[in-house]
C-alpha positions as CSV (number, residue, x, y, z in Angstrom):
1,X,-100.3,239.7,72.4
2,X,-96.3,239.9,73.0
3,X,-94.4,237.0,71.7
4,X,-93.8,236.1,75.5
5,X,-97.4,236.4,76.8
6,X,-98.2,234.0,73.7
7,X,-95.3,231.4,74.9
8,X,-97.6,231.9,78.1
9,X,-100.5,230.7,77.1
10,X,-99.2,228.3,74.8
11,X,-97.2,226.5,78.0
12,X,-100.6,227.0,80.6
13,X,-102.5,224.8,77.6
14,X,-100.1,222.4,76.9
15,X,-100.7,222.5,73.7
16,X,-98.9,219.6,71.8
17,X,-101.0,217.7,74.5
18,X,-103.9,219.4,73.8
19,X,-103.8,219.1,70.0
20,X,-103.2,214.8,70.3
21,X,-106.6,215.1,72.5
22,X,-107.9,216.9,69.5
23,X,-106.9,214.5,67.2
24,X,-108.5,211.9,69.3
25,X,-111.8,213.6,68.3
26,X,-111.4,213.9,64.9
27,X,-110.7,209.6,65.1
28,X,-113.8,209.2,66.8
29,X,-115.6,211.5,63.7
30,X,-114.3,209.8,61.3
31,X,-114.7,206.6,63.0
32,X,-118.2,207.0,62.7
33,X,-118.3,208.5,59.7
34,X,-117.4,209.0,55.7
35,X,-118.7,212.6,55.9
36,X,-116.6,215.8,56.2
37,X,-118.1,218.9,57.6
38,X,-117.6,222.0,59.4
39,X,-119.3,220.6,62.0
40,X,-116.1,218.6,63.0
41,X,-113.9,221.9,63.1
42,X,-116.1,223.9,65.4
43,X,-115.7,220.5,67.3
44,X,-112.1,220.1,67.8
45,X,-111.7,223.8,68.4
46,X,-114.0,223.3,70.7
47,X,-112.5,220.3,72.3
48,X,-108.3,222.3,72.1
49,X,-110.2,224.9,73.9
50,X,-111.2,223.3,76.6
51,X,-109.1,221.0,77.6
52,X,-106.5,223.8,77.0
53,X,-108.5,225.5,80.1
54,X,-108.1,221.9,82.0
55,X,-104.4,222.5,81.5
56,X,-103.9,225.6,82.8
57,X,-106.1,225.3,85.9
58,X,-104.3,222.0,86.5
59,X,-100.8,224.2,86.4
60,X,-102.8,226.5,89.0
61,X,-103.7,223.1,91.1
62,X,-100.0,221.9,91.1
63,X,-97.4,225.1,90.9
64,X,-96.0,224.2,94.7
65,X,-95.7,220.2,93.5
66,X,-93.9,221.7,89.7
67,X,-91.5,224.3,92.0
68,X,-90.0,221.5,93.2
69,X,-89.1,219.1,90.2
70,X,-86.4,220.2,87.7
71,X,-88.5,219.6,85.0
72,X,-91.6,221.2,85.7
73,X,-89.9,224.3,88.2
74,X,-89.5,227.0,85.1
75,X,-93.1,226.6,84.2
76,X,-95.1,229.5,83.8
77,X,-96.6,229.9,87.4
78,X,-93.8,228.7,89.8
79,X,-91.4,230.8,87.8
80,X,-93.2,233.9,88.6
81,X,-93.8,234.7,84.7
82,X,-97.6,234.8,85.5
83,X,-99.8,235.4,89.0
84,X,-102.2,232.8,90.0
85,X,-104.6,235.6,89.1
86,X,-103.8,235.9,85.2
87,X,-103.7,231.4,85.3
88,X,-107.4,232.0,86.4
89,X,-108.2,234.4,83.2
90,X,-106.6,232.3,80.5
91,X,-108.5,228.9,82.1
92,X,-111.5,231.4,81.7
93,X,-110.6,232.3,78.3
94,X,-109.8,228.9,77.1
95,X,-112.9,226.7,79.0
96,X,-115.6,229.4,78.1
97,X,-115.4,229.8,74.1
98,X,-114.0,226.2,74.3
99,X,-117.6,224.7,76.1
100,X,-119.6,227.4,73.7
101,X,-117.8,225.9,70.7
102,X,-118.5,222.4,71.6
103,X,-122.1,223.1,72.6
104,X,-122.8,224.7,68.8
105,X,-120.7,222.6,67.4
106,X,-122.2,218.3,68.7
107,X,-125.3,220.3,71.6
108,X,-125.6,220.0,74.9
109,X,-124.3,216.1,74.9
110,X,-121.0,217.0,73.6
111,X,-120.5,220.0,75.6
112,X,-121.8,218.2,78.9
113,X,-118.7,215.3,77.8
114,X,-116.2,217.5,77.2
115,X,-117.0,219.3,81.2
116,X,-117.1,215.3,82.3
117,X,-113.1,215.0,80.4
118,X,-112.5,218.7,81.9
119,X,-114.4,217.9,86.4
120,X,-112.3,214.2,85.6
121,X,-108.9,215.7,85.7
122,X,-108.8,218.8,87.5
123,X,-111.2,217.0,90.2
124,X,-111.0,213.8,90.0
125,X,-107.2,212.4,88.9
126,X,-105.3,215.3,89.9
127,X,-106.3,214.2,93.7
128,X,-106.2,210.8,93.3
129,X,-102.5,211.2,92.3
130,X,-101.4,212.7,95.6
131,X,-102.8,210.1,97.5
132,X,-101.7,206.7,95.7
133,X,-99.5,205.5,93.0
134,X,-102.3,203.8,90.7
135,X,-104.4,207.2,90.2
136,X,-103.2,207.2,86.3
137,X,-105.7,203.8,86.0
138,X,-108.8,206.0,87.0
139,X,-107.3,208.8,85.8
140,X,-106.6,207.2,81.8
141,X,-110.7,207.0,81.6
142,X,-110.0,211.2,80.6
143,X,-108.3,209.8,77.1
144,X,-111.7,207.6,76.1
145,X,-113.7,210.7,75.9
146,X,-112.3,213.2,73.5
147,X,-113.1,210.3,70.5
148,X,-116.7,209.6,71.9
149,X,-117.2,213.2,71.4
150,X,-116.6,213.0,68.0
151,X,-118.1,210.1,67.7
152,X,-121.4,212.1,68.8
153,X,-120.6,215.2,66.5
154,X,-121.0,212.8,63.7
155,X,-124.0,211.3,64.6
156,X,-123.4,208.1,66.5
157,X,-125.1,207.6,69.9
158,X,-123.3,207.5,73.2
159,X,-125.5,203.8,73.4
160,X,-123.7,202.1,70.2
161,X,-122.0,198.7,71.5
162,X,-119.0,200.3,68.3
163,X,-118.5,202.7,71.5
164,X,-116.9,200.9,73.5
165,X,-114.0,199.5,71.3
166,X,-112.8,202.8,70.7
167,X,-112.7,203.7,74.3
168,X,-111.3,200.8,75.2
169,X,-108.1,202.0,73.0
170,X,-108.0,205.2,73.8
171,X,-108.4,204.1,77.8
172,X,-105.7,201.4,78.2
173,X,-102.5,202.9,76.1
174,X,-102.1,205.7,78.7
175,X,-101.6,203.5,81.5
176,X,-98.2,202.6,80.5
177,X,-97.8,205.6,78.3
178,X,-97.7,206.8,82.0
179,X,-95.5,204.5,84.0
180,X,-93.0,205.0,81.8
181,X,-92.4,208.2,82.6
182,X,-92.4,207.4,85.9
183,X,-90.0,205.1,85.5
184,X,-88.3,207.9,84.2
185,X,-89.2,210.9,86.7
186,X,-90.0,209.0,89.1
187,X,-87.6,209.9,91.8
188,X,-88.6,213.5,90.4
189,X,-92.6,213.1,91.8
190,X,-91.5,211.0,95.2
191,X,-88.9,214.3,95.9
192,X,-91.6,216.5,95.2
193,X,-94.1,214.6,97.3
194,X,-96.3,212.5,95.1
195,X,-96.7,208.4,95.4
196,X,-94.5,207.1,92.5
197,X,-94.3,203.1,92.2
198,X,-91.1,203.5,91.8
199,X,-90.2,203.5,95.5
200,X,-92.6,200.9,96.4
201,X,-91.2,198.8,93.1
202,X,-88.2,197.5,91.4
203,X,-87.4,198.1,87.8
204,X,-87.7,195.0,86.7
205,X,-91.3,194.3,88.2
206,X,-92.6,197.6,87.1
207,X,-91.2,196.7,82.9
208,X,-93.5,193.5,83.9
209,X,-96.3,195.1,85.2
210,X,-95.6,197.6,81.9
211,X,-95.0,194.6,79.5
212,X,-98.8,193.4,80.7
213,X,-100.4,196.6,79.9
214,X,-98.8,196.8,76.4
215,X,-99.6,193.3,75.5
216,X,-103.4,194.3,76.6
217,X,-103.1,197.1,74.6
218,X,-102.4,195.5,71.7
219,X,-105.3,192.7,72.4
220,X,-107.3,195.8,72.2
221,X,-106.3,197.2,69.0
222,X,-107.3,193.2,67.7
223,X,-110.3,193.2,69.0
224,X,-111.1,196.5,67.6
225,X,-110.8,195.6,64.4
226,X,-112.8,192.4,64.7
227,X,-115.6,194.0,67.2
228,X,-115.6,198.2,66.4
229,X,-116.5,200.4,63.4
230,X,-113.4,198.9,60.4
231,X,-114.7,198.3,57.4
232,X,-111.3,198.7,55.3
233,X,-109.4,195.3,55.4
234,X,-105.6,198.2,55.4
235,X,-107.0,199.5,57.8
236,X,-107.4,196.0,59.4
237,X,-104.1,194.3,58.6
238,X,-102.2,197.4,59.5
239,X,-103.4,197.5,63.1
240,X,-102.3,193.9,62.9
241,X,-98.9,194.6,61.8
242,X,-98.5,197.5,64.4
243,X,-99.6,195.3,67.5
244,X,-97.6,192.4,66.6
245,X,-94.4,194.7,66.7
246,X,-95.5,197.0,69.7
247,X,-95.8,193.1,71.7
248,X,-91.9,192.9,69.8
249,X,-90.7,196.2,70.7
250,X,-91.5,195.0,73.9
251,X,-89.7,192.2,74.9
252,X,-86.8,193.2,75.8
253,X,-88.5,194.8,79.0
254,X,-89.4,191.3,80.4
255,X,-85.2,190.6,80.9
256,X,-84.0,190.1,84.9
257,X,-82.0,192.8,84.7
258,X,-83.2,196.7,83.2
259,X,-79.7,198.0,84.3
260,X,-78.9,199.6,81.0
261,X,-82.9,200.5,80.1
262,X,-83.9,203.4,79.0
263,X,-87.6,204.3,79.9
264,X,-87.3,207.0,77.1
265,X,-86.9,205.1,74.0
266,X,-90.0,203.2,75.4
267,X,-92.3,205.4,75.9
268,X,-91.6,207.1,72.0
269,X,-92.3,203.5,70.7
270,X,-95.6,203.2,72.5
271,X,-96.1,206.6,71.3
272,X,-95.2,205.9,67.4
273,X,-97.7,202.7,67.9
274,X,-100.6,205.1,68.7
275,X,-100.0,207.6,66.4
276,X,-100.2,204.1,63.9
277,X,-103.0,203.1,64.6
278,X,-104.7,206.3,64.9
279,X,-103.6,206.9,61.4
280,X,-105.2,203.5,60.1
281,X,-108.4,204.5,62.2
282,X,-108.4,208.3,60.7
283,X,-107.9,206.4,56.9
284,X,-110.4,203.5,57.1
285,X,-113.5,205.1,56.4
286,X,-111.7,207.2,53.7
287,X,-110.1,204.1,52.3
288,X,-113.4,202.4,51.8
289,X,-115.1,206.4,49.9
290,X,-113.3,206.4,47.5
291,X,-110.7,203.4,46.9
292,X,-113.0,200.9,48.0
293,X,-110.8,199.1,50.1
């Protein structure tokens, strides 16, 4: 494969996002068990490929909208670097092996959960956001599924009550994450034809709403340490400190005037928080196993 074709494949698969999805799968796995085995590798690769397939299909579904936004008009399809047929082929080349790897790595249950995430993203969320600016709330349910696949891959039950705080954490943080993007690129979304909260809500009101969801994210994280599948006191303390920092870091968003407000800066803050949270979650069982702390 030429360098140009590889670049197109990577762009269609949105590999930075799908790599993050794969990490949440690892998180779910490590929250369930102390062991590492080859099954995790097959599961993670399967999720990566299936998520890449969903992203590729999304390029096809939204290329007309992408062509109207400066941020996305250079993507492979609107820029003419690949045909619609080519995108379909790439989607299948990602999705079929991904589904098979999930089946052999996690069984039928894991593959069905993967398909549920695929359909929720490409059918439910993709079409909802054309009609409502609030589509991100049901859309964020997608983020809860990969860690659950990791959990079941490690032998956990999808009906285990410990799954609830995992799903809640990976659901709630995505809402303020996306709304911060909307605050930055809302006008572009509106010009492309998407309904946007920036068209019906002031920056001050959006800032207050985002703060409430951020505070909810911090509270869910603290609750996770009390009711979730965590054992290490170091990991729990790390999540408490990270949660306190998150609230303090977002307090300025409550100002009465956001004239000099930089959404990109706060977008990175919540991303740093999630990165820290995932790190502590992944280390939890390993700290107990190897360091007994």
